[in-house]
N, C-alpha and C positions, 0 to 999 in steps of 0.2 A: 503494500497500500503507500502510496507517495506521499512525502512529508506536507502538512498543511501549508496552504498557501502557494504551493506548487503546481502545475497545469501537467497533465501526463502529454507527453509527445505523440502527435497521431503518427498512424502507419506512414502518413503523407510526407512530413516532417522527417521520420528517421530515414526514409527512402532519397530524399534530398539531400539528407547528410551522408549516408554512403554514396552517393552519385559523388558530391563534390571530392570527398574522401579518395576516392577512384578518379577520378580527374587530376587532383594534386599529386598521385602515386604514378599516374599516367605520364606528368608533366616531368618529374622527377628522374624516373626513367629514359626521356626521350632526351634527357640532359648527360645523359651517361654516354662517354664513346660505345661505339659499336665493331666489338670485334669483325663481323663481318663484312664492313666498310673500314673504318679508321685501322683497325690492328691489320687487316688485309696489304692497307694500303704502307700503313709505316714498314710491315714485315719487307713488303715489294723492296724498299727503300735498302735495304739492306743486301740485295742482289745488284740494283743498278748504280748505288754510290760504289759498292767494290769491284761492278765492272767497267767503269770510268776507268781507274786506276789502274787494275789487273792490266787491260787490252791495252791500255798506252805503254804500260813499264814492258810488256812483251814484245810491243813490234815498233816502239818508235826508232830502236836501230836499225830496222827495218825502211824506216820512211828515210832516215839518214841517207843509206845507201841508193836506195831504189830510187827516191822520189826526189832527195836534193841531191844526188851522186857525191856526198861525201865517203871519206873512207872510212875503214870498221872503227879505227881510232876515233877520229873527230864524230863521227854516228853515235859510237857509243858514250861521248862524254856529254848527249845531252842528257844522260841518265843521272850524272852529275849533280846539272841544276833540278832535277827533278826531287835527289836526295837531299841536296842541301835544305831547301824550301819547305819540305816537306818535316824536316828536323824544326826549321822555324816556325813554321805554323802551327805546332805543338805548344809551344811556349807565348804565341799570340793566342791562340783559340781559347788557353787557359786563364786569360784575361779578359777577353771578350766576352765569356761566359758567363762570367759574373756581373755584365754590364748588359747583356741583350737575350734575349730567349732564344734557348737552344732552335727554337723550331724555323725562328727568320734564320739562323744561321745555316739550317739545313736545306731553305732553300736558295739563301745567297750563295752558298759555297758553289753548290752543284751549278749554278747560273752562269757565273762567273766562269768557271772552267768549260762549258758550253760554248760561251761569247769566244773564249780563244780557241777550244777544239775547230769551231766551225770556220775561223777567219786563219788557222794554220792549215787546215785542208783543202780550203777554195783558192788562198793564196799560199802556197807553199814557198818558204824563203829560211834559209839560213838562222836569220834573225827570229823569225816569227817561230820557228820550230824551238829555239832558246826561250825564247820568254813563255812559250804555253808549256812548255814543261819546266820554268817553274812555278808557273801559275796553278798546273795538274797537282805539282807538288803540294804545293800551299793549300789549296783550297779544294783537293781531291781525294788528300793522301793524311793530313794533316789532322785527322782527330774527328773529320765531319763522321764517319762510320759510328763512332761514339758515342757522338752526337744525338745521333738518329736511333738510336739504341736507349737513351738516357729520355729521350721525347716518349718511346713506344713503353718503357718502364714507369714513367708517370701517368700516362693513359691506361694502364692495368697495374695498378701497383698490388695487387692482390693474385694476379699471374705472372710474377717477376718473372721465376725460374721457367716456366714453360714459353712465354714470348721471348725470353731470352734467346732461348732454342730453338725456336721457328726463327727468328731473326738472324743466328748464326748460320742456320741450315741453308737461308738465299743466299748467304755471304760465300758460303762454301761450294753450291754450283753454280757460282760464277770459274772457280776454276777446271768445272766439266765444260759449261757451254762456251766460255769463251772459246779455249781450243779446239774444240767441235765444229763450232760454226766458221771460227777462222780457217780453219785445215781445209774446208772445200774452196776458200776465196783466195787464200795466200801463195805469192810466187814471188820468186824475183822481178816480176814486173813492177810500176809504178803504178800503174791500174790497177792492179788487185792491191797493193798495199793501202792506197787511199780508199777504197771501197771496204776494208777492216775498217781504216777509222771514221768512215762515215756510219758504220753500225753503233762504235761507241758514240759518237754526235747522236745518234736516235735513241740511245739508252738512256743515257744521262739527260736528253731532251724531256724521256718520260719520267725518268727520277725528279724532275723538277716542276713537272705536272701532277705528280703525286702530291708531293710535298706540298706545293699550293693548295691541292684540292682538301688536305688534310685541315691546312689551316683556314679554309675560308669556313668548313663543318665548322670548328674550334669558334671562329667569330659566331657564327648564325646560332650555335645551340649554346655560347658559353662554359666549353665543359671547363676552360680555365682561364680565368680573367687576364 
């Protein structure tokens, strides 16, 4: 029996309260990242980021000899530019990540690599090859893969172990897919080497598109402020 002075809730009022509670629950659920959308997208970044620098490091000496006409020593020296700037990037990125959200770096770094990859392949020159080696070393190999993993585990903190495994597996696929695809194309001709690098451009572009898509969903649903 209800206390004196109170009016029992009608069935209609209870139904309204239940509907409001359900709607509120659905809104909260809608604001959580989706593993099928955001999760798969971020895991795919594990592949695209790795593919960019793996293919570049494997075939830039071929680019130097076949496309630019350099001797073996000069062609391999392009890797020195890559290695030096990838090391510098580790320290710079460590500072940047305290001031800039990781997702923005995951978009910006591959985007800069993409621009210089396109320039190098479209307008081959020794100078551009050296600059691009430095750029790819800095922006594709200097910690951006780890930043992608950081974003993924931030999205799914309750599944850290599982998503880390998926992300690492996607990266490992690079070491199979890269050589497998390139083996059908690569030869000593300049045209075949350029085709391999255009594939690298395409995969890098895909990574940028995925990262932008993930961030647009974040802004729309406000997963993270």
